[in-house]
C-alpha positions in Angstrom: 176.9 136.0 66.8 180.0 137.6 67.1 178.9 140.8 65.0 175.6 141.1 67.3 177.2 140.1 70.5 180.5 142.1 70.4 179.7 145.0 72.3 179.3 145.4 76.1 176.0 144.1 78.0 173.9 146.9 77.3 174.3 146.7 73.6 175.9 150.0 73.2 179.0 148.7 71.6 177.4 146.5 69.1 176.6 147.7 65.7 173.6 145.8 65.5 172.0 147.1 68.5 168.2 148.0 68.3 168.4 147.1 64.7 170.2 150.3 63.2 172.0 148.2 60.7 170.8 146.4 57.5 169.5 142.9 58.2 172.5 140.4 58.6 173.2 137.7 55.7 174.0 134.6 57.1 175.5 131.3 55.4 173.1 129.9 52.7 172.8 126.3 51.8 172.1 124.2 48.9 171.8 125.4 45.1 168.9 127.7 45.1 169.4 131.5 44.0 171.5 133.8 46.0 172.2 137.1 43.8 171.0 140.5 44.1 167.4 141.7 43.7 168.1 142.9 39.9 169.1 139.2 39.0 166.1 137.6 40.9 163.8 139.5 39.0 165.6 138.7 35.8 165.0 135.0 36.4 161.8 135.6 37.3 160.9 137.1 34.1 162.6 134.7 31.9 160.6 132.0 33.6 157.6 130.9 31.9 154.4 130.5 33.2 153.9 126.9 35.1 157.6 127.4 36.4 159.4 127.8 39.3 162.5 130.0 40.8 163.9 128.6 43.7 165.9 130.6 46.6 168.7 128.8 48.7 168.2 128.2 52.1 168.5 131.3 54.2 169.3 133.6 51.3 169.0 137.1 51.6 167.7 139.4 48.8 167.6 143.4 50.0 164.7 145.0 47.7 164.8 148.8 46.8 162.0 148.1 44.5 159.0 146.1 44.4 159.9 142.7 43.4 157.3 141.1 40.9 156.5 137.3 40.6 155.0 137.0 37.2 152.1 135.3 36.1 151.8 131.6 36.4 155.5 131.7 38.1 156.2 130.0 41.4 158.6 131.9 44.1 159.6 129.5 46.7 162.9 128.3 48.8 164.5 124.9 47.8 163.2 121.9 49.7 160.4 123.9 51.3 160.9 125.0 54.8 157.9 125.8 56.4 157.0 128.6 59.1 158.4 126.4 61.8 161.5 126.6 60.2 161.4 130.1 58.7 165.0 130.7 59.3 165.9 128.3 56.6 163.5 130.4 54.0 164.9 132.4 51.5 164.0 135.9 52.8 163.3 139.1 50.9 163.8 142.0 52.8 163.0 145.9 52.6 166.1 147.8 52.1 167.0 150.8 54.3 167.4 153.1 50.9 163.9 151.8 49.6 162.4 154.7 48.3 159.4 156.4 49.8 156.7 155.0 47.5 154.5 157.7 45.6 151.3 155.4 46.8 150.3 152.7 48.9 152.3 150.0 47.4 154.0 146.6 48.7 157.4 144.9 48.6 156.3 141.9 46.5 153.4 141.8 43.8 152.2 138.3 43.1 150.5 138.7 39.8 147.4 136.4 38.7 148.0 132.6 38.8 151.5 133.2 40.2 152.5 131.6 43.8 154.7 132.7 46.6 155.4 129.6 48.7 157.7 129.2 51.6 159.1 132.4 51.5 159.8 134.8 54.0 159.1 138.6 53.3 160.1 141.4 55.9 159.1 144.5 55.8 161.7 145.8 58.4 159.5 148.0 60.1 161.4 147.6 63.3 164.3 149.4 61.6 164.9 153.3 62.4 163.9 155.4 59.6 161.7 153.1 57.7 158.5 155.2 58.2 157.1 155.3 54.6 153.9 152.9 54.6 154.7 149.7 52.5 152.9 146.5 52.6 154.7 143.1 52.4 152.4 141.7 49.8 149.8 142.7 47.5 148.0 140.0 45.1 146.3 140.9 41.8 143.5 138.6 41.7 143.4 135.7 39.1 142.6 131.9 39.6 145.3 129.6 41.1 146.9 132.9 42.9 148.4 131.4 45.9 150.3 132.4 49.3 151.2 129.3 51.4 153.5 128.2 53.9 155.1 131.7 53.8 156.2 133.9 56.7 155.5 137.4 56.5 156.1 140.2 59.0 157.1 143.9 59.9 155.0 145.6 57.5 154.8 149.5 57.7 151.7 149.7 55.7 147.8 149.4 56.9 148.2 145.8 55.9 150.5 143.0 55.8 148.8 140.8 53.2 146.5 142.8 50.7 144.4 140.7 48.4 143.1 142.6 45.5 140.1 141.7 43.9 136.9 143.3 41.5 136.7 146.2 44.0 140.3 147.0 42.8 139.6 146.2 39.0 141.4 142.8 39.2 138.8 139.9 38.9 139.8 136.8 41.5 137.8 134.0 41.1 139.7 131.8 42.9 142.9 132.5 45.1 144.5 130.5 48.2 146.4 131.9 51.3 147.1 129.1 53.6 149.5 128.1 56.3 151.0 131.4 56.6 152.5 132.9 59.7 152.0 136.8 60.0 153.1 139.1 62.5 152.9 142.4 63.5 154.8 142.9 66.5 156.3 146.3 65.6 153.1 148.0 64.5 151.0 150.2 67.1 147.2 149.5 68.0 146.9 153.1 69.9 149.0 155.4 67.6 146.4 156.8 64.8 147.8 155.4 61.7 150.4 153.0 62.9 148.3 149.9 63.1 148.2 147.3 60.9 146.0 144.2 59.6 147.1 141.1 58.9 145.2 139.9 55.7 142.8 142.2 54.2 140.7 140.7 51.7 139.0 142.4 48.8 139.2 139.1 46.5 135.8 137.9 46.0 136.6 134.3 46.5 139.3 133.7 48.4 140.1 130.8 50.6 141.9 131.8 53.6 142.9 128.8 55.7 145.2 127.8 58.5 146.8 131.2 58.9 148.5 132.4 62.2 148.3 135.7 62.7 150.1 137.2 65.9 149.7 140.7 67.2 148.2 142.5 64.1 147.1 146.0 66.0 143.9 146.4 63.7 142.3 143.5 62.8 143.6 139.8 62.1 141.6 139.0 58.8 139.0 141.2 57.3 136.8 140.4 54.6 135.6 143.6 52.7 132.9 144.0 50.4 133.0 143.4 46.7 131.2 145.5 44.0 127.5 145.6 43.6 127.6 143.2 40.9 130.1 140.8 42.3 129.0 139.1 45.4 131.6 138.4 48.4 132.2 134.8 48.8 135.3 134.4 50.4 135.9 131.6 53.1 138.0 132.2 56.4 138.6 128.8 58.1 141.0 127.1 60.3 142.9 130.2 61.2 144.5 130.9 64.5 144.2 134.4 66.2 146.3 135.6 69.0 146.8 138.9 70.8 149.6 138.6 72.8 151.4 141.8 72.9 149.4 144.1 70.9 145.6 144.7 71.2 143.1 144.6 67.9 140.1 146.4 67.3 138.8 143.1 65.8 139.9 139.5 65.6 138.0 138.7 62.5 135.3 140.3 60.6 133.3 141.3 57.5 133.4 144.9 56.5 130.8 146.6 54.2 132.9 149.7 54.4 131.1 153.2 53.8 130.3 156.0 51.5 130.8 159.8 52.6 128.5 161.2 55.0 126.2 163.2 52.5 125.8 160.1 50.3 123.1 157.3 51.2 124.0 153.8 52.2 124.4 151.0 50.1 124.0 147.1 50.2 126.4 144.7 49.5 126.1 141.0 48.9 127.8 138.3 51.5 126.1 135.4 50.4 128.3 132.8 50.6 131.4 134.2 52.5 132.1 132.4 55.7 134.4 132.7 59.1 134.3 129.3 60.5 136.3 127.1 62.5 138.7 129.6 63.6 140.6 129.9 67.0 141.1 133.1 68.7 142.4 134.2 72.1 144.3 136.9 73.9 146.8 137.1 76.7 146.3 138.7 79.9 147.1 142.2 79.2 145.8 142.4 75.4 142.2 142.6 74.1 140.0 142.9 71.1 137.4 145.5 70.8 135.2 143.1 69.1 136.4 139.4 68.7 134.3 138.6 65.6 132.6 141.5 63.8 129.7 140.9 61.2 129.4 144.2 59.7 131.4 147.7 60.9 128.9 150.2 62.0 130.7 150.2 65.1 133.8 151.8 62.9 132.0 153.8 60.5 128.5 155.1 61.8 128.6 158.3 62.9 131.2 159.8 61.1 130.5 158.3 57.5 127.3 156.6 56.0 127.9 152.9 57.0 127.3 150.6 54.6 125.0 147.1 54.9 126.3 143.6 54.0 123.5 140.5 53.5 124.1 137.0 54.1 127.6 136.1 55.7 128.0 133.3 58.0 130.1 133.2 61.4 129.8 129.5 62.4 131.9 127.0 64.7 134.6 129.5 65.8 136.1 128.9 69.1 138.5 130.2 71.9 139.6 126.8 72.5 140.6 126.0 76.2 141.9 129.7 76.5 140.0 133.2 76.8 139.6 136.4 74.6 139.4 139.5 76.5 137.0 141.8 74.5 134.6 144.4 75.1 132.2 142.7 72.8 132.7 139.1 71.5 130.9 138.7 68.5 128.9 142.1 67.4 126.4 141.9 64.6 126.3 145.5 63.1 125.3 146.2 59.7 124.6 142.7 58.5 121.5 141.2 57.4 120.0 137.7 56.7 123.0 136.4 58.7 123.9 133.3 60.3 125.7 133.5 63.7 125.6 129.8 65.7 127.5 127.1 66.9 130.5 129.5 68.1 131.7 128.0 71.0 133.9 131.1 72.9 134.8 132.1 76.6 134.7 135.8 76.7 136.3 138.2 79.4 135.2 141.7 79.1 137.7 144.6 80.2 136.2 147.8 81.6 137.8 150.2 79.0 136.5 151.2 76.1 133.3 152.7 74.4 131.8 149.2 73.5 129.0 147.5 75.3 130.3 144.8 77.4 128.4 141.6 75.8 129.6 138.1 74.8 127.4 138.3 71.8 125.5 141.7 70.7 123.3 142.8 67.4 121.6 145.8 66.3 117.9 144.1 65.5 116.0 146.9 67.0 118.0 149.7 64.6 117.5 147.2 61.7 121.3 146.4 60.9 121.1 142.7 62.2 118.9 140.5 61.0 119.0 136.5 60.4 119.7 133.3 62.5 121.3 133.7 66.2 122.2 131.0 68.5 122.9 131.8 71.1 120.5 135.0 71.3 122.3 138.2 71.5 121.7 141.4 73.2 119.5 143.8 71.3 122.2 146.9 71.7 123.1 149.9 69.3 126.7 150.1 69.4 127.4 152.3 66.3 130.4 154.1 66.3 132.0 152.6 69.4 135.3 151.6 68.2 
């Protein structure tokens, strides 16, 4: 407190005003790791598969290069403080001297079978000078790979958490992302290229459950197609999505992606993939363009050749006792043989935006929506409206 609050009332005398200084270290407790990034990487590298490295409570490790959690190794904080006690977690923080990545990269790489549990990863997007794209975490497929009970925030990249799968050349037969808190307060919904997803899923068989995603300015949780030979079978269940300070283009959704405009469209299987029993809502001054999207023609048709998915399921989702402000509540736009039913959601429609204003909409007559729908959606073409 003395270092932060030593300035005059408006903060102009404090060196920590508006985050212009590095993240402050605070006293640690316990016997866990408290050293440098080089020492932490060395300890992880020396730990055998199945072993664990524990950070001390409130340990701060500033990163100037990606930290790699090796195959089969767990990185955690001793005594497992959860997201409700995130100030006690060990912190992995992007340093102000982190060099600009040559290509899309992440602060933390989680290799196949590795686990990142009860750790805080901070991309420090709100620090002046940190402008180069950098995700918080990338996972590299595998079986048993786990992100659980972590806090991820302030990613500078287009995604906060990015799950690689066969689409990226990493087979991903079983991965878990559960119980995490993900925030993107510092991202920007309206400035082109400044928006950030919460969880971007290329893993073909991930279980994404019980996460809380707040103010991601693009899409909170998006499940992408996999390869023509590998169906997308991920399950997104029991998550909470809140748009409080940032509007979002989508709350939850399936995304078959697209081809160059000169190429024909392709069809990808989402058979076995589901978005179920999630809760999403918004504040009074923010909105979702589409609350839950089943396909992605609203994003890509007209600019690219939008691809089509088949077999996805969207069931049992809710806004709880609250309301989501939207243009379209649930929109089916590029998903065939889908099931959209049992969703108990209360929507309020904003007047702005190019999308139709409907609770449930589907591109049935256009041939880009088919399956089981309850209630019956409005049959509307909303290609390219986002």
